[in-house]
C-alpha positions in Angstrom: 36.0 33.6 21.6 33.8 31.6 23.8 30.8 33.5 22.6 31.9 32.9 19.1 31.9 29.0 19.8 28.3 29.2 21.9 26.9 31.1 18.9 28.5 28.5 16.3 26.9 25.8 18.6 23.4 27.4 18.5 23.4 27.9 14.7 24.6 24.3 14.3 21.8 22.6 16.7 19.3 24.8 14.5 20.3 23.4 11.5 20.6 20.1 12.5 17.1 20.3 14.3 15.6 21.7 10.9 17.4 18.8 9.0 15.6 16.1 11.3 12.2 17.9 11.1 12.6 17.9 7.2 13.7 14.2 7.2 10.6 13.4 8.9 8.5 15.3 6.6 10.1 13.4 3.8 9.4 10.3 5.3 5.8 11.2 5.8 5.5 12.2 1.9 7.2 8.9 1.1 4.6 6.8 2.7 1.6 9.0 2.0 0.5 7.5 -1.0 -0.5 3.5 -0.5 -0.6 2.9 -4.3 3.2 3.0 -4.5 4.0 0.3 -1.7 2.0 -2.6 -3.3 5.3 -4.6 -3.2 5.6 -4.2 0.8 2.1 -5.3 1.2 2.4 -8.3 -1.2 6.1 -9.4 -0.3 5.6 -9.5 3.4 8.7 -10.9 5.1 9.8 -13.1 1.8 12.3 -12.1 -0.8 12.9 -8.4 -2.0 9.8 -7.4 -4.4 9.5 -4.6 -7.0 6.5 -2.8 -8.0 6.5 -1.7 -12.1 4.0 0.1 -13.6 3.5 0.4 -17.5 1.7 3.2 -19.0 0.8 3.4 -23.1 -0.8 5.9 -24.9 -4.4 5.5 -26.6 -2.9 4.4 -30.0 -1.2 1.3 -28.5 -3.1 0.0 -25.8 -3.1 -3.8 -24.4 -6.2 -5.8 -25.2 -6.9 -8.8 -22.9 -4.8 -11.1 -24.9 -1.9 -9.0 -24.7 -2.4 -9.0 -20.9 -2.5 -12.9 -21.1 0.4 -12.9 -23.4 2.2 -10.6 -21.0 1.6 -13.0 -18.2 2.9 -16.1 -20.1 6.4 -14.4 -20.8 6.5 -13.0 -17.3 6.1 -16.4 -16.0 8.8 -17.6 -18.2 11.3 -14.9 -17.4 10.6 -15.9 -13.9 11.1 -19.8 -14.2 14.3 -19.0 -16.2 15.6 -16.9 -13.3 14.4 -20.0 -10.9 12.2 -17.3 -9.2 9.2 -20.0 -8.5 7.2 -20.5 -5.4 8.4 -23.3 -2.8 4.7 -24.0 -2.4 2.6 -25.7 -5.0 0.0 -23.8 -6.4 1.1 -20.4 -4.6 1.5 -17.3 -6.4 4.8 -15.9 -6.2 3.7 -12.6 -8.2 0.6 -10.4 -9.0 -0.5 -7.9 -11.5 -3.0 -5.6 -12.4 -4.6 -3.8 -15.6 -6.7 -0.9 -15.9 -8.2 1.2 -19.0 -8.0 5.0 -19.2 -10.9 6.6 -17.8 -14.2 7.3 -20.0 -16.9 9.9 -19.3 -20.3 8.1 -18.9 -23.8 8.8 -17.5 -24.9 7.0 -14.3 -28.3 6.8 -13.0 -30.8 5.7 -10.7 -34.8 6.0 -10.7 -34.2 9.3 -8.4 -31.1 10.9 -10.4 -28.6 11.1 -13.0 -24.7 12.0 -12.6 -21.6 12.2 -15.0 -18.7 9.9 -13.8 -15.2 8.7 -15.0 -15.4 5.2 -15.6 -12.3 2.9 -15.4 -12.3 -0.7 -16.3 -10.0 -2.9 -14.2 -8.7 -6.5 -14.1 -6.4 -8.7 -12.0 -5.3 -7.6 -8.5 -6.3 -4.1 -9.1 -7.4 -3.3 -5.4 -4.2 -4.9 -4.0 -2.4 -2.0 -5.9 -4.9 0.7 -5.4 -6.6 -0.4 -1.7 -9.3 2.3 -1.6 -11.0 3.0 1.8 -14.3 0.8 1.5 -17.2 2.5 3.7 -19.9 0.4 2.4 -19.9 -3.2 0.8 -16.8 -4.7 -0.9 -14.4 -4.9 -3.6 -15.3 -6.9 -6.7 -12.9 -9.3 -8.0 -12.1 -11.3 -11.5 -13.2 -14.3 -9.6 -16.6 -13.3 -9.2 -19.4 -15.4 -10.9 -21.2 -12.3 -12.0 -19.3 -9.7 -13.8 -22.0 -6.9 -13.3 -20.5 -5.4 -10.2 -19.3 -1.9 -10.1 -17.4 0.3 -7.2 -18.2 3.8 -7.0 -17.1 6.8 -4.9 -18.8 8.2 -1.8 -19.7 11.3 -3.9 -21.3 9.7 -6.7 -23.3 7.4 -4.0 -24.7 10.6 -2.5 -25.5 12.1 -6.1 -27.4 8.9 -6.8 -28.9 7.7 -3.6 -28.2 10.6 -1.2 -26.5 8.2 1.3 -23.0 6.2 1.0 -24.5 3.1 2.4 -25.9 1.9 -1.1 -23.9 -1.8 -1.6 -26.2 -3.9 -3.4 -28.3 -1.4 -5.0 -28.9 -1.0 -8.7 -27.3 1.8 -11.2 -27.7 2.2 -14.9 -24.4 3.0 -16.7 -25.4 4.4 -20.0 -28.5 2.6 -19.7 -27.2 -1.1 -18.8 -28.0 -2.1 -15.4 -25.2 -3.1 -12.9 -25.2 -3.8 -9.2 -22.9 -1.4 -6.5 -20.6 -4.0 -4.9 -19.1 -1.3 -2.8 -18.5 2.6 -1.9 -15.3 3.9 -1.5 -14.0 7.0 0.2 -12.1 9.2 -2.0 -8.4 9.9 -0.6 -8.1 12.9 1.5 -4.2 13.4 0.6 -3.9 16.7 -1.0 -1.9 15.4 -3.9 -4.6 13.1 -5.0 -7.4 15.6 -4.6 -5.1 18.0 -7.2 -5.5 15.4 -9.9 -8.8 13.4 -8.7 -10.9 16.0 -10.6 -14.3 17.3 -9.8 -16.3 14.2 -11.2 -16.8 11.4 -9.2 -15.6 7.6 -10.3 -16.8 4.3 -11.0 -14.8 1.3 -11.4 -16.2 -2.2 -12.9 -14.3 -5.5 -14.0 -13.1 -5.6 -17.5 -15.5 -8.4 -18.3 -18.5 -6.6 -17.2 -17.3 -3.5 -19.4 -18.5 -5.3 -22.7 -22.0 -5.3 -21.4 -21.8 -1.5 -22.3 -22.0 -2.4 -25.5 -18.9 -0.8 -26.9 -16.7 -3.8 -27.4 -14.0 -5.1 -25.3 -12.1 -3.0 -23.0 -8.4 -1.9 -23.8 -5.9 -1.1 -21.2 -3.6 1.9 -20.9 -2.0 0.7 -17.3 -0.4 -2.3 -16.2 1.0 -3.0 -13.2 3.1 -6.0 -11.5 4.5 -6.8 -8.4 7.5 -9.6 -8.8 10.5 -10.8 -7.3 13.8 -8.2 -7.5 16.7 -10.3 -6.0 19.1 -8.0 -8.0 18.6 -4.1 -8.3 16.4 -3.4 -11.3 15.5 -7.2 -12.1 11.6 -6.8 -11.8 11.7 -3.8 -14.2 14.0 -5.5 -16.7 11.7 -8.8 -16.5 8.9 -6.4 -17.3 10.5 -4.8 -20.1 11.6 -7.6 -22.0 8.1 -9.5 -21.2 6.2 -6.7 -23.1 9.2 -6.2 -25.8 9.7 -2.7 -25.0 12.4 -0.8 -26.8 14.3 2.3 -25.3 13.2 4.5 -28.2 9.5 3.9 -27.6 7.6 7.2 -26.8 4.2 5.7 -26.7 5.4 3.4 -23.5 6.8 4.6 -20.1 7.8 2.0 -17.6 8.0 3.2 -13.9 9.6 1.2 -10.9 7.5 2.5 -8.2 9.6 0.8 -5.5 12.6 3.1 -6.1 10.9 6.3 -6.7 11.7 7.9 -3.4 15.2 6.3 -3.0 18.2 8.7 -3.1 19.5 8.1 -6.5 16.0 9.1 -8.1 15.4 12.1 -6.1 19.0 13.5 -7.4 17.9 12.8 -10.9 14.9 14.5 -10.4 16.9 17.6 -8.8 19.1 17.5 -11.8 16.0 17.4 -14.3 13.9 19.7 -12.3 13.6 22.3 -15.5 12.6 19.6 -18.0 10.6 17.3 -15.7 7.4 18.9 -16.7 8.1 18.4 -20.7 6.3 15.5 -21.9 7.4 14.2 -25.3 4.7 11.4 -25.7 1.1 11.1 -26.0 1.1 9.0 -22.8 -1.6 10.2 -20.7 -1.0 9.1 -16.8 -4.0 8.0 -14.4 -4.5 9.9 -11.5 -2.7 7.8 -9.2 0.5 8.3 -11.0 0.1 12.0 -11.6 -0.5 12.2 -7.4 2.7 10.1 -7.3 4.9 12.3 -9.6 3.6 15.4 -7.2 5.0 13.5 -4.2 8.3 12.7 -6.0 8.7 16.3 -6.6 7.8 17.3 -3.4 10.4 14.6 -1.9 13.3 15.8 -4.1 12.5 19.4 -3.0 12.9 18.1 0.9 15.9 16.5 -0.1 17.5 19.8 -1.4 16.5 21.7 1.6 18.0 18.7 3.7 21.5 19.3 1.8 21.1 23.0 2.4 20.5 22.7 6.2 23.2 20.2 6.6 26.0 22.3 4.8 26.9 24.7 8.0 27.1 21.6 10.1 29.3 19.7 7.8 31.2 22.7 7.2 31.8 23.4 11.1 32.7 19.6 11.6 35.3 20.2 8.8 36.7 23.4 10.3 37.1 22.0 13.5 38.7 18.8 12.3 41.0 21.5 10.4 41.8 23.1 13.6 42.3 19.5 15.4 44.9 18.5 12.7 46.6 22.0 12.6 47.3 22.2 16.4 47.7 18.2 16.8 51.2 18.6 18.2 50.4 21.2 20.8 47.2 19.3 21.9 49.1 16.3 21.9 51.9 17.7 24.2 48.8 19.0 26.3 47.5 15.4 26.6 50.9 13.9 27.4 51.6 16.3 29.9 48.2 15.8 31.6 48.8 12.0 31.5 52.4 12.6 33.1 50.6 14.3 36.4 47.9 11.8 36.4 50.2 9.7 38.9 50.9 12.8 41.1 47.2 13.7 41.3 46.2 10.1 42.3 49.1 9.8 44.9 47.9 13.5 46.5 44.2 12.3 46.3 44.8 9.3 48.2 47.1 11.2 50.8 44.0 13.6 51.5 41.7 10.5 52.0 44.3 9.1 54.3 44.6 12.4 56.4 40.8 12.7 56.7 40.4 9.2 58.0 43.1 9.8 60.8 41.4 12.9 61.6 38.3 11.3 61.9 39.7 8.6 64.1 41.5 11.0 66.4 
């Protein structure tokens, strides 16, 4: 009987150890993509914030006027909810927008390379804090809008070096200046969807210099107050007048995508999750996030499996405790009944030892 309980204890210890390891791995997966934690960087120690992303297909993108109108509507919704900054002129929320990628030719006097171009606006690099290895991020506030940010691979193809900030490049024949060079993420999930072609980012106002008209945007992102669960997502949904039946627009609340409820939903919908019933094409950062969502849900399923045995063991021991409660209670009372005798006996022994020592 004793060996049975020893084996049971070992199995429970192993199960709990595996559960703990899986919990650590799940936490690492959740924190692996900085793009999904912009709300934490923006909010600091202030009120709860939500990060919300909106993705559209190419048949119904947002132009810059739509973005400005969305901003006006969001400000109105925040004011109606009394979500305003106590400091005059301080911003209480942030947003960013970006186009779908476009294949272009980038060249210098020494080399030419194809690249995927994405036009951006707003606080894009708050949401996507690429690791800068040379130069700096461009900004909407820059006086000149002919700046571009390129990845390290493109820098090496064009100049044979990564420290090339300030050097010129031609994008489809139009001259721009490299503001900075960023290192591609070494996260395996990002590598899977980043693709073989290097990337170049430019401000939406600089995009018009290419001669193809103004940029249109298929991704809109915002960090905004979320005092009530789902409030931030609801504000965005109403500001953009998104209807539930829309299949050309998808809204994602990044802040809760690794929450327990969301992961259970992914487990329940695991077979159908890969089925896409719309024309929305996600950018690489969202596709990598969807991969980590699946991993997180799978880890949760494994955690549940390894927690079953300890829970069942605890339930079994509780059952035995309830079943034998009268017997156990009787033993406990009997032990308590003899406590005074044991105390007196112990006291007498100590007294006799002291007397023997004195004698």
